[in-house]
C-alpha positions, 0 to 999 in steps of 0.5 A: 818798118813803120815811121811811128811804132805803136805802143805795145800797151795802146790804148793808154787811157779809155773812159774806164780810167775817168773817175766821173762818167764819161763816153769817150777819151780822145783828141789830147793836148799832151805836154811836159811840167815838172818832170811830168807828162800832163795830158789834156784830154777830150771826153764826150759826157753822157749828153753828147757834149764834150769837156776837157779832163787831166791826167798826169804821168811820168813815163809818158805812158802810165797815166791817172786822171784828177778826180774832176774835170780841168775845163768845163764849158763857161756858164757865165760871161762872155765865154759861156754863149760860144762855149755852150755847146762843149770844149774839144780838141785842146793844143798846148804850147808852152811859151814865156814861162806859161801854158797856153791852150787852145781849144774848140768852143762850140756853140749854135754860132758854129766853131771857134777857138778859145785860148787858155793859160795856166802856170801850174796845172792846178788853176785856169785862165780864160784869155779870149776867143781868138777867131770867128766861126768857122775855125778847128785845129789851132796851134801856136809856135812855141816862139815869136817870130819878129816879136809877133806870136804865130799860129796855124789854123784851119779856117773853112770856106768854100772857095778854099776848103779845110786848109792850112793858114798862118796868122800872127798876133802881138798879144795873143789877141788880135790876129792878122797877118794871115796867109794860105799856106798849104793845101789838101792834094787832089786824089791824095791820102789828105784830099778831102781836108787837113788841119795842123795837129800837134804844135810844131816841133823844133828841130835843126831842119826847120819846125815838124808839123804832124797834121791831120789829112782826111780821105772820103771813101764809100765807106765814111772818111778816114783820118790820117796823120802826115808831116810837113816842114816849115823854115825856122825863121819864116814859118809860113814857108813850107819846105816840104811835106810828106807824101805818104802818111806816117800813120793810118788807122789800122788796129781796133781800137782805130778802125772801131769806135765813136767814129770810126777809122781815125787817128787824129793827134793834138799833141807830141812830145820830143825827147833828148835822145832824138825821138817824139812820143806822139799821141792820137785819139783812136776812133774817137774813143781812146787814147793811143801813144807811139813813138818816131824818130825825128830825123826820120819824119823830116827825111820824109818831108825833104826827100819824098815830099809833094808841094804844099799848094 
């Protein structure tokens, strides 16, 4: 039995569902608000640059897209220079009564992470650019630790390429106390690079981190999803990393598209029945959904595990 069961009517959102002109729909953050599922998705415009659109659903599968984009590159102020090439790959964390949105801001200077927030999904406020270049895949924990916000991120350097780090902040603007906590595994399904995917999900056994891993092949890279489990009180401590992937490109809409052989998650929603709804972009072209038992993912981390470092 696969750990992730695909929704029978995937893909759940495509460019044809968007009331304005876009080339793709993918890599969406997803959360719940007032008994609705909110999907904040990335789309390429026809000039190749990315914007973020908003869709709503009552069941987590059938989404209706808003008439206008939710977040587009800033055209004035301090954000404009660093978002000029597009805003991408949002993640959503609900904490202290508001929804925090981290997103990749692209420009001629590289990629930085922007932080925005909303309380009502009607208006959005940019807070800060919270990294220098080159950073991607920043997810914020939905709880504080010793009074500090915590995030997982993926800076890139030649010494420690595409590995996972943790950092802390008193105010969401200034981040530090950074620590390397997980690296790709040589000749493993995630050997090329890893990065946090959905914001961590709190369970009785630890924080469940659904991450992506990339493997290089003669026909290009393959993006898959895996899981790691972090200590509840000290999220810099990883209790286990599942040795096997939980999802790989298999369906036509994941194998062929804007970027071939990609499943890439930015969001998952834990349900009250012990399952989670997992959302992923297929081939950087469409949005997909599936379900998994949280206990099965924890079991993989603890009982079929590899070391994080």
